[in-house]
C-alpha positions in Angstrom: 43.1 -1.0 10.3 42.8 1.6 7.5 40.4 1.0 4.6 41.7 2.3 1.3 40.1 2.5 -2.1 42.4 0.4 -4.3 41.6 2.4 -7.5 42.4 5.9 -6.1 44.6 5.0 -3.1 42.5 7.2 -0.9 41.7 6.3 2.7 37.9 6.2 3.2 37.7 4.8 6.8 38.8 2.5 9.5 37.7 -1.0 10.5 36.1 -0.9 13.9 34.6 -4.4 14.1 34.4 -7.8 12.4 31.2 -9.8 12.7 30.8 -13.4 11.7 27.7 -13.6 9.5 27.1 -17.1 8.3 29.3 -18.1 5.3 31.4 -14.9 5.4 32.4 -12.0 7.7 31.1 -8.4 7.7 33.5 -5.5 8.3 32.0 -2.6 10.2 33.8 0.5 8.8 33.7 4.0 10.2 33.9 6.3 7.2 36.0 9.5 7.4 34.3 12.8 7.5 34.2 14.6 4.2 33.9 18.2 3.0 31.3 17.1 0.6 29.0 14.1 0.2 30.8 10.8 -0.2 30.4 9.4 -3.7 32.3 6.2 -3.4 35.1 6.9 -6.0 37.4 9.0 -3.8 36.6 12.3 -5.4 35.7 14.0 -2.1 38.4 15.2 0.3 38.2 13.3 3.5 39.6 13.5 7.0 40.0 10.8 9.7 37.3 11.0 12.3 36.3 9.3 15.5 32.6 9.8 14.9 32.0 9.2 11.2 29.1 7.2 9.8 29.3 3.4 10.1 28.8 1.1 7.1 29.0 -2.7 6.5 31.4 -4.1 4.0 31.3 -7.8 3.1 34.7 -9.4 3.7 34.9 -11.3 0.4 37.7 -11.4 -2.1 35.8 -9.6 -4.8 35.4 -6.5 -2.6 38.5 -6.9 -0.3 41.2 -8.3 -2.5 44.3 -7.1 -0.5 45.0 -7.0 3.2 48.4 -5.7 4.3 48.9 -6.9 7.9 52.2 -5.2 8.4 51.0 -1.7 7.5 47.5 -2.5 8.9 45.8 -1.5 5.7 43.2 -3.2 3.5 42.4 -2.2 -0.1 38.8 -2.5 -1.2 37.1 -2.4 -4.6 33.4 -1.8 -3.6 30.7 -1.8 -6.2 29.4 1.7 -7.0 27.0 2.8 -4.3 27.8 0.1 -1.7 29.3 2.5 0.8 26.5 5.1 0.5 23.8 2.4 0.4 23.9 1.4 4.1 25.0 4.7 5.7 22.5 5.5 8.5 20.1 8.1 7.1 19.1 9.1 10.6 21.7 11.6 11.6 20.2 12.2 15.1 22.4 11.4 18.1 22.1 8.2 20.0 20.3 10.1 22.8 17.9 11.7 20.4 17.1 8.3 18.9 16.6 6.8 22.3 14.2 9.7 23.3 12.2 9.2 20.1 11.9 5.5 20.6 10.8 6.1 24.2 8.1 8.5 22.9 6.9 6.0 20.3 6.7 3.3 22.9 4.8 5.5 25.3 2.4 6.4 22.5 1.8 2.8 21.7 1.2 1.9 25.3 -1.4 4.6 25.7 -3.1 3.5 22.5 -3.0 -0.2 23.6 -4.4 0.7 27.0 -7.3 2.6 25.4 -8.1 -0.2 22.9 -7.8 -2.9 25.6 -10.5 -1.2 27.6 -12.8 -1.0 24.6 -12.2 -4.6 23.6 -13.1 -5.7 27.1 -16.3 -3.7 26.9 -17.4 -5.4 23.7 -16.6 -9.0 24.8 -13.2 -9.5 23.2 -11.1 -10.2 26.3 -9.6 -13.4 24.9 -7.5 -11.2 22.5 -5.7 -9.7 25.5 -4.5 -13.0 27.1 -1.3 -13.1 25.0 -0.1 -9.9 26.5 0.6 -11.5 29.8 3.0 -14.3 28.7 5.1 -15.5 25.8 8.3 -14.1 24.3 8.9 -10.4 24.3 8.6 -10.1 20.5 5.4 -12.1 20.6 3.8 -9.8 23.1 5.0 -6.8 21.2 3.5 -8.1 17.9 0.1 -8.5 19.7 0.4 -5.1 21.3 1.1 -3.5 17.9 -1.9 -5.3 16.3 -4.2 -4.2 19.2 -3.0 -0.7 18.9 -3.6 -0.7 15.2 -7.2 -1.9 15.3 -9.5 0.7 13.8 -12.1 0.7 16.5 -14.3 3.2 14.6 -14.6 0.9 11.6 -14.7 -2.3 13.6 -17.6 -1.2 15.8 -19.5 0.0 12.7 -18.9 -3.4 11.0 -20.0 -5.3 14.1 -23.2 -3.2 14.2 -23.9 -4.2 10.5 -23.0 -7.9 10.9 -26.4 -8.9 12.5 -28.5 -7.1 9.9 -27.9 -9.8 7.3 -27.0 -7.5 4.5 -26.7 -9.3 1.2 -23.4 -8.7 -0.4 -23.6 -7.1 -3.9 -21.3 -5.7 -6.5 -22.1 -2.8 -8.8 -21.7 -4.7 -12.1 -24.6 -6.8 -10.9 -26.7 -3.8 -10.0 -26.1 -2.4 -13.5 -28.2 -5.3 -15.0 -31.2 -3.4 -13.7 -31.4 -0.9 -16.6 -33.6 1.6 -14.8 -30.9 2.4 -12.2 -28.9 4.6 -14.6 -30.5 7.2 -16.9 -29.9 6.1 -20.5 -28.3 9.4 -21.5 -25.6 8.7 -18.9 -24.6 5.4 -20.5 -22.1 5.0 -23.3 -21.2 1.7 -25.0 -17.9 1.3 -26.9 -15.9 -1.6 -28.3 -12.7 -2.8 -26.8 -10.9 -2.0 -30.1 -11.9 1.7 -29.8 -11.1 1.9 -26.1 -7.7 0.2 -26.3 -6.4 1.8 -29.5 -8.2 5.2 -29.5 -8.8 4.9 -33.3 -11.0 2.5 -35.2 -13.6 2.4 -37.9 -16.4 2.8 -35.4 -14.9 6.1 -34.0 -17.5 8.8 -34.0 -17.1 12.5 -34.0 -18.4 12.7 -30.4 -15.9 10.1 -29.3 -13.1 12.3 -30.7 -14.5 15.2 -28.7 -14.4 13.1 -25.5 -10.8 12.1 -26.2 -9.9 15.8 -26.7 -11.6 16.7 -23.4 -9.8 13.9 -21.6 -6.4 14.8 -23.0 -6.9 18.4 -21.9 -7.7 17.3 -18.3 -4.5 15.2 -18.2 -2.2 17.8 -19.8 -3.5 20.4 -17.3 -2.8 17.9 -14.4 -6.4 18.0 -13.3 -6.5 14.2 -12.6 -5.2 12.0 -9.8 -4.8 8.2 -9.9 -5.4 5.7 -7.2 -4.2 2.1 -7.8 -5.2 -0.7 -5.4 -3.2 -3.9 -5.2 -5.3 -7.0 -5.3 -5.4 -8.4 -1.7 -5.8 -11.9 -3.1 -2.6 -11.7 -5.1 -0.9 -10.2 -2.1 -2.2 -12.6 0.5 -1.2 -15.6 -1.5 2.4 -14.3 -1.6 2.9 -13.8 2.1 4.9 -17.0 2.4 7.4 -15.8 -0.3 8.5 -12.4 1.1 12.1 -13.2 0.3 11.3 -12.9 -3.4 12.1 -9.7 -5.3 8.5 -9.3 -6.3 5.0 -10.8 -6.0 2.1 -11.1 -8.5 0.5 -7.9 -7.1 3.7 -5.9 -7.4 4.3 -7.3 -10.9 0.9 -6.1 -12.0 1.6 -2.7 -10.5 4.9 -2.6 -12.4 3.2 -3.4 -15.7 0.4 -0.9 -15.2 2.9 1.9 -14.3 5.2 1.0 -17.2 2.4 1.0 -19.8 1.1 4.3 -18.4 4.6 5.9 -18.6 5.0 4.9 -22.2 1.5 6.3 -23.0 2.5 9.6 -21.3 5.8 9.7 -23.3 4.0 9.1 -26.6 1.5 11.8 -25.9 4.1 14.2 -24.6 2.2 15.2 -21.5 4.3 17.8 -19.7 2.6 17.6 -16.3 2.9 14.8 -13.8 -0.3 13.5 -12.2 -0.6 12.7 -8.4 -0.4 9.0 -7.7 -1.7 7.1 -4.7 -1.0 3.4 -4.2 -3.0 1.4 -1.7 -0.9 -1.7 -0.7 -1.1 -4.5 1.9 1.3 -4.1 4.8 3.8 -6.8 3.6 4.0 -5.3 0.1 4.8 -1.7 1.1 8.6 -2.1 1.0 8.4 -3.9 -2.4 6.3 -1.1 -3.8 8.7 1.5 -2.5 11.6 -0.3 -4.0 9.8 -0.7 -7.3 9.1 3.1 -7.4 12.7 4.0 -6.4 14.3 1.6 -8.9 12.3 3.0 -11.8 12.5 6.7 -11.0 8.8 6.7 -10.0 7.9 5.8 -13.6 8.0 9.5 -14.5 5.7 10.6 -11.6 6.8 13.5 -9.4 7.9 11.7 -6.2 6.5 14.6 -4.1 3.1 13.8 -5.4 3.2 10.1 -4.8 1.6 8.6 -1.7 2.1 4.9 -0.7 -0.6 3.9 1.8 -1.3 0.8 3.8 -4.7 -0.7 3.2 -7.2 -0.8 6.1 -7.6 -4.2 7.8 -10.1 -5.5 10.3 -10.1 -8.6 12.5 -11.9 -11.7 11.2 -14.7 -12.9 13.5 -16.4 -16.2 14.0 -19.7 -17.0 12.4 -21.5 -18.4 15.5 -22.1 -15.7 18.1 -21.7 -16.5 21.8 -24.3 -16.3 24.6 -24.2 -12.5 24.5 -24.8 -12.6 20.7 -21.3 -11.4 20.1 -19.0 -12.6 17.3 -15.5 -13.2 18.7 -12.2 -12.2 16.9 -10.4 -15.2 15.7 -6.7 -15.7 16.6 -4.0 -17.3 14.4 -2.0 -17.8 17.6 -2.3 -16.5 21.1 -0.2 -13.5 19.9 -1.7 -12.8 16.5 -5.2 -11.9 15.3 -6.5 -13.0 11.9 -7.0 -9.8 9.9 -8.1 -9.2 6.3 -8.5 -6.1 4.1 -11.9 -4.5 4.4 -12.3 -4.0 0.6 -12.3 -1.1 -1.8 -14.1 1.3 0.4 -11.2 1.3 2.8 -9.6 3.9 0.5 -12.1 6.5 1.7 -10.8 6.2 5.3 -7.2 6.1 4.1 -7.7 9.3 2.2 -9.4 11.0 5.1 -6.8 9.9 7.8 -3.9 11.0 5.7 -5.6 14.3 4.6 -4.9 13.5 1.0 -8.2 15.0 -0.3 -7.2 18.3 1.2 -3.8 18.1 -0.7 -5.5 17.2 -4.0 -7.9 20.1 -3.6 -5.0 22.5 -3.0 -3.3 21.6 -6.2 -6.5 21.9 -8.3 -7.4 18.3 -9.0 -10.9 17.9 -10.5 -11.1 14.1 -11.0 -9.7 11.1 -9.1 -9.7 7.6 -10.7 -9.7 4.6 -8.4 -8.6 1.4 -10.2 -7.8 -2.1 -9.1 -5.0 -3.8 -10.9 -7.1 -6.1 -13.0 -6.5 -6.9 -16.7 -8.7 -3.9 -17.7 -6.9 -1.3 -15.6 -6.0 1.7 -17.7 -5.1 4.7 -15.5 -6.2 8.2 -16.7 -7.8 7.0 -19.9 -8.8 10.2 -21.9 -12.0 8.7 -23.2 -13.2 7.7 -19.8 -12.3 11.1 -18.3 -13.9 12.9 -21.2 -17.1 11.0 -20.8 -17.6 11.8 -17.1 -16.6 15.4 -17.7 -19.1 15.8 -20.5 -21.9 14.3 -18.5 -21.0 16.5 -15.4 -21.8 13.6 -13.1 -20.3 13.0 -9.7 -19.1 9.5 -10.5 -18.1 7.6 -13.6 -18.0 3.8 -13.7 -16.4 1.7 -16.3 -17.5 -1.9 -16.8 -16.1 -4.4 -19.3 -17.0 -7.7 -20.8 -15.7 -10.5 -18.5 -14.9 -8.0 -15.7 -14.4 -9.7 -12.4 -16.9 -8.7 -9.7 -14.0 -7.6 -7.5 -12.5 -5.3 -10.1 -13.0 -1.5 -9.6 -12.6 1.2 -12.2 -14.3 4.4 -11.1 -13.7 8.1 -11.4 -14.9 10.6 -8.8 -15.4 14.3 -9.3 -13.5 16.0 -6.4 -16.6 17.6 -5.1 -18.1 14.1 -4.6 -14.9 12.5 -3.2 -14.6 15.3 -0.7 -18.2 14.6 0.4 -17.8 10.8 0.5 -14.7 10.8 2.6 -16.6 12.8 5.3 -19.2 10.1 5.4 -17.1 7.1 6.5 -19.5 6.5 9.4 -22.1 5.6 6.8 -20.0 2.8 5.2 -22.0 -0.4 4.7 -20.2 -3.6 5.7 -21.1 -7.1 4.6 -20.3 -10.4 6.4 -18.5 -12.7 3.9 -18.3 -16.3 5.0 -14.8 -17.8 4.9 -12.8 -20.8 6.2 -10.0 -20.0 8.6 -7.7 -22.2 10.8 -7.4 -20.6 14.2 -6.7 -21.3 17.9 -9.3 -21.3 20.7 -8.9 -21.3 24.5 -10.4 -24.6 25.9 -10.1 -25.3 29.6 -7.2 -22.8 29.8 -5.3 -24.5 26.9 -4.9 -23.2 23.4 -6.3 -25.7 20.9 -5.8 -25.7 17.1 -9.1 -25.6 15.2 -9.2 -26.8 11.5 -12.7 -26.2 10.2 -14.2 -28.3 7.4 -16.6 -25.5 6.3 -16.8 -21.7 6.5 -16.4 -20.7 10.2 -15.7 -17.0 10.0 -16.7 -13.7 8.6 -14.5 -11.3 6.7 -15.8 -7.8 7.2 -16.1 -6.4 3.6 -17.1 -3.0 2.4 -17.8 -2.3 -1.3 -16.9 1.0 -2.8 -20.3 1.9 -4.3 -22.5 1.9 -1.1 -22.4 5.7 -0.7 -23.1 6.6 -4.3 -26.2 8.2 -5.7 -27.3 6.3 -8.8 -29.0 9.4 -10.2 -25.7 11.1 -10.6 -23.6 8.4 -12.2 -22.4 8.0 -15.7 -21.4 4.6 -17.1 -18.9 3.6 -19.8 -19.5 0.1 -21.0 -16.6 -1.5 -23.0 -17.9 -4.5 -24.9 -16.3 -7.2 -27.2 
């Protein structure tokens, strides 16, 4: 049956299949080949084809108002963009796609085989049991999780776990006044910081603002935004929603920044890196696409998945080993490793090299808290004027988990090469899990903390002698 655009009378394709999909049917339509790109309004000249792209069209009255059985034609009024939206972007042949899938499967198997051997060596054989039974999709989920384990970081964390390191955060360390030289500390009011102008503004503050504006206008700054894993983790059960608390915070931060850039008429676009939980990646990508990347150059935007590690039990076994906890026989409990995971992500994706190539001098790493202000000229001007490796901003009421730090590129390049020196802390948490008891899986619901999340703060590799601090007070 021919498919014709009602408005133009132009044939755009042929129905090749009808699929029942719940409350309505879906028409699978093979589009005609075109001399140009299809734009959905009939403006491109098309020719019937036996191998055109396939698209899905909902068989509802609003889109398919007329069906002419005698002439075997149906007239459609699709919303603008519907036909282009679900055209397969992968133009490779079926054989090529099959070969690529086979290569990816082979690569996963090789990786899983390697990790399985190492897990057995370190006493984590129980994780592998789910590979030998269960549904195919369950076994594949477990295999993918096993293949994705960052053994390098996991072994480093497990080496640290028995050293009883006390978890700290840098705002707490700053209470020890002697840790930072006084000349590297600047205190300013929230009013001055948020509005850039106030009665308190001093001449040297104006000079710092000018220096910061220059760095931004010359595109010497890159921004890294980290989604709050707590906001993200709490929203896992509502993945069908259009957004989540973490993504909404990201939207607000990027929108406010784009307005600020527009007001100041910055011509250059800064590189942007977003560190996101796995289940938020698609929402983040859609957010960026729907808002034209908020004015950022999409070729200088990286969307990275945050580093995770398995959660382990608190009480070690007879071999003094902490076992990985399982949510089910086919799923490990995993949690983000914390802010310092960005160093490994930058290293593994070779982003530091890319930033060096385009002349970046400073990189701001900021969590999406209430005080997040990407590329603030006063903050940038302060660290630049002090010529320190790192600048840290602290604010009144700042949460201990919040991060707002600027690295000079020379320092960031050095730190990302020292990931083997990352310091992990064991954070007690309470987690439901399953355990194998007498060859049967038993659900365990603890009444007190029973597990460790392996956490790595961002400040552990920093030299306090070369840090400048901006303190924003009420």
